[in-house]
C-alpha positions as CSV (number, residue, x, y, z in Angstrom):
1,M,0.0,0.0,0.0
2,E,2.9,2.3,0.7
3,M,3.9,2.0,-3.0
4,V,0.4,2.8,-4.1
5,K,0.4,5.8,-1.8
6,N,3.6,7.0,-3.4
7,G,2.2,6.9,-6.9
8,D,2.8,3.3,-8.1
9,T,-0.9,2.8,-8.7
10,G,-0.2,-0.4,-10.7
11,K,0.5,-2.1,-7.3
12,L,-3.2,-1.7,-6.5
13,A,-3.8,-4.9,-8.6
14,I,-1.8,-6.8,-6.1
15,L,-3.9,-5.5,-3.3
16,F,-7.0,-6.3,-5.3
17,E,-5.9,-9.9,-5.9
18,R,-5.1,-10.3,-2.2
19,Y,-8.3,-8.8,-0.7
20,H,-11.1,-8.8,-3.2
21,I,-12.5,-12.2,-2.3
22,R,-12.3,-11.5,1.4
23,L,-14.2,-8.2,0.9
24,F,-16.7,-9.7,-1.4
25,N,-17.5,-12.3,1.3
26,F,-17.7,-9.5,3.9
27,F,-20.2,-7.6,1.8
28,L,-22.1,-10.7,0.8
29,R,-22.7,-11.5,4.5
30,L,-23.6,-7.9,5.3
31,S,-26.0,-7.6,2.4
32,G,-27.7,-10.9,2.9
33,G,-26.3,-12.7,-0.1
34,K,-26.7,-10.0,-2.8
35,R,-23.8,-11.0,-5.1
36,E,-24.0,-8.1,-7.7
37,Q,-24.3,-5.5,-4.9
38,S,-21.3,-7.1,-3.1
39,E,-19.3,-6.9,-6.3
40,D,-20.2,-3.3,-6.8
41,L,-19.2,-2.5,-3.2
42,V,-15.8,-4.2,-3.6
43,Q,-15.2,-2.1,-6.7
44,E,-16.1,1.0,-4.7
45,V,-13.7,0.1,-2.0
46,F,-10.8,-0.1,-4.4
47,I,-11.9,3.2,-6.1
48,R,-11.7,4.8,-2.6
49,I,-8.4,3.2,-1.8
50,L,-7.0,4.9,-4.9
51,K,-8.8,8.2,-4.2
52,Y,-7.8,8.3,-0.5
53,R,-4.4,6.7,-0.7
54,G,-2.8,9.7,0.7
55,T,-4.5,9.1,4.1
56,Y,-2.9,5.7,4.5
57,D,-0.5,5.6,7.4
58,H,2.0,2.7,7.3
59,R,2.3,2.7,11.1
60,N,-1.2,1.2,11.2
61,L,-2.3,-2.2,9.9
62,F,-3.5,-2.1,6.3
63,V,-6.4,-4.4,7.1
64,V,-7.7,-2.0,9.6
65,W,-7.6,0.9,7.1
66,L,-9.2,-1.4,4.5
67,Y,-12.1,-2.4,6.7
68,R,-12.7,1.2,7.8
69,I,-13.1,2.1,4.1
70,S,-15.3,-0.9,3.6
71,R,-17.6,0.0,6.4
72,N,-17.9,3.5,5.1
73,V,-18.7,2.2,1.7
74,F,-21.4,-0.1,3.1
75,N,-22.8,2.6,5.3
76,D,-23.0,5.1,2.4
77,H,-24.8,2.4,0.4
78,L,-27.3,1.9,3.2
79,R,-27.9,5.7,3.4
80,K,-28.6,5.8,-0.3
81,I,-31.3,3.1,-0.1
82,K,-32.6,4.1,3.4
83,P,-35.2,6.6,2.1
84,E,-36.9,3.7,0.4
85,Y,-37.5,2.1,3.9
86,E,-39.0,3.3,7.1
87,N,-36.3,1.9,9.5
88,E,-33.3,-0.3,9.9
89,D,-35.4,-3.4,10.4
90,A,-36.9,-2.9,7.0
91,I,-33.5,-2.6,5.5
92,A,-32.4,-5.8,7.1
93,R,-35.5,-7.6,5.9
94,A,-35.0,-6.2,2.4
95,A,-31.3,-7.3,2.4
96,S,-32.2,-10.7,3.9
97,P,-31.4,-13.6,1.7
98,V,-34.4,-15.3,0.1
99,P,-32.9,-18.6,-1.1
100,G,-34.2,-20.2,-4.2
101,P,-35.2,-23.9,-4.4
102,E,-31.7,-25.1,-5.3
103,E,-30.1,-23.1,-2.5
104,Q,-32.7,-24.4,0.0
105,L,-31.8,-28.0,-0.9
106,E,-28.1,-27.3,-0.6
107,K,-28.3,-25.5,2.7
108,G,-28.5,-27.5,5.8
109,D,-31.5,-26.7,8.1
110,L,-29.2,-25.7,10.9
111,E,-27.2,-23.2,8.8
112,E,-30.4,-21.8,7.4
113,K,-31.9,-21.2,10.8
114,L,-28.7,-19.7,12.1
115,S,-28.6,-17.4,9.1
116,E,-32.2,-16.3,9.8
117,A,-31.3,-15.7,13.4
118,L,-28.3,-13.6,12.4
119,W,-30.6,-11.4,10.2
120,K,-32.9,-10.8,13.1
121,L,-30.0,-9.0,15.0
122,P,-29.6,-5.3,14.8
123,A,-27.1,-4.2,12.1
124,D,-24.3,-3.3,14.6
125,K,-24.5,-6.6,16.3
126,R,-24.6,-8.5,13.0
127,E,-21.6,-6.6,11.7
128,I,-19.4,-7.2,14.8
129,L,-20.2,-11.0,14.6
130,I,-19.4,-11.0,10.9
131,M,-16.1,-9.3,11.5
132,S,-15.1,-11.5,14.4
133,K,-16.5,-14.9,13.4
134,F,-16.5,-14.9,9.6
135,E,-13.8,-12.4,8.7
136,K,-11.6,-13.7,11.6
137,L,-10.5,-10.2,12.6
138,K,-8.8,-9.9,16.0
139,C,-10.5,-7.9,18.7
140,R,-7.8,-5.2,18.6
141,E,-8.3,-4.9,14.8
142,I,-12.0,-4.6,15.2
143,A,-11.4,-2.0,18.0
144,E,-9.3,0.1,15.6
145,I,-11.9,-0.2,12.8
146,L,-14.7,0.8,15.2
147,N,-12.5,3.4,17.0
148,C,-13.2,1.9,20.5
149,R,-11.3,0.0,23.1
150,T,-10.5,-3.8,22.8
151,G,-12.5,-4.5,25.9
152,A,-15.6,-2.8,24.4
153,V,-15.3,-5.0,21.4
154,K,-15.1,-8.1,23.6
155,V,-18.2,-7.0,25.4
156,R,-20.0,-6.3,22.2
157,I,-19.2,-9.7,20.8
158,F,-20.3,-11.4,23.9
159,R,-23.6,-9.5,24.0
160,S,-24.1,-10.1,20.3
161,L,-23.6,-13.8,20.7
162,K,-26.1,-13.9,23.6
163,E,-28.6,-12.1,21.5
164,L,-27.9,-14.4,18.5
165,E,-28.6,-17.3,20.8
166,K,-32.0,-15.8,21.8
167,K,-32.9,-15.1,18.2
168,Y,-31.9,-18.6,17.2
169,L,-34.1,-20.1,19.9
170,E,-37.0,-18.0,18.5
171,V,-36.3,-19.2,15.0
172,I,-36.3,-22.9,16.0
173,G,-39.3,-22.5,18.2
174,G,-37.5,-22.6,21.5
175,E,-36.3,-26.2,21.0
176,L,-32.6,-27.1,21.2
177,L,-31.5,-29.8,18.8
């Protein structure tokens, strides 16, 4: 990234190859499986990397800077579509995946119900679980991305997992398998 910052924009292709799948999966989870939207958001992230390359500080982790940009891109996207909806719950429902018949056959019942429970969480709790459990970011990295203390991230993850457990029990009708 330091080379891109210093004008060697051709090196952006290396960063793209290294991170585009990871970002695509991040957006795919945040958007509820919307592939085209996720592809567009990944492209927007790399446009912003190029545009704001001067703000990169090599003393900080690149992945933290990358996910800050990614969160901003996603939040900007939500703001654009938000006028179409009355509240955040409506946005979550609209972004929620509606699997087709083939996907329903492929998905296990447990995974489907867990995904449904995840979508019932508020966006901030869903996001922190996606970053920690799916993206495998460390608590200190998430803390830098969210601009808070590591201890606060651990508490948020714990609370989000507890709420996910409640939502999961609601989805399965209160029965543990």
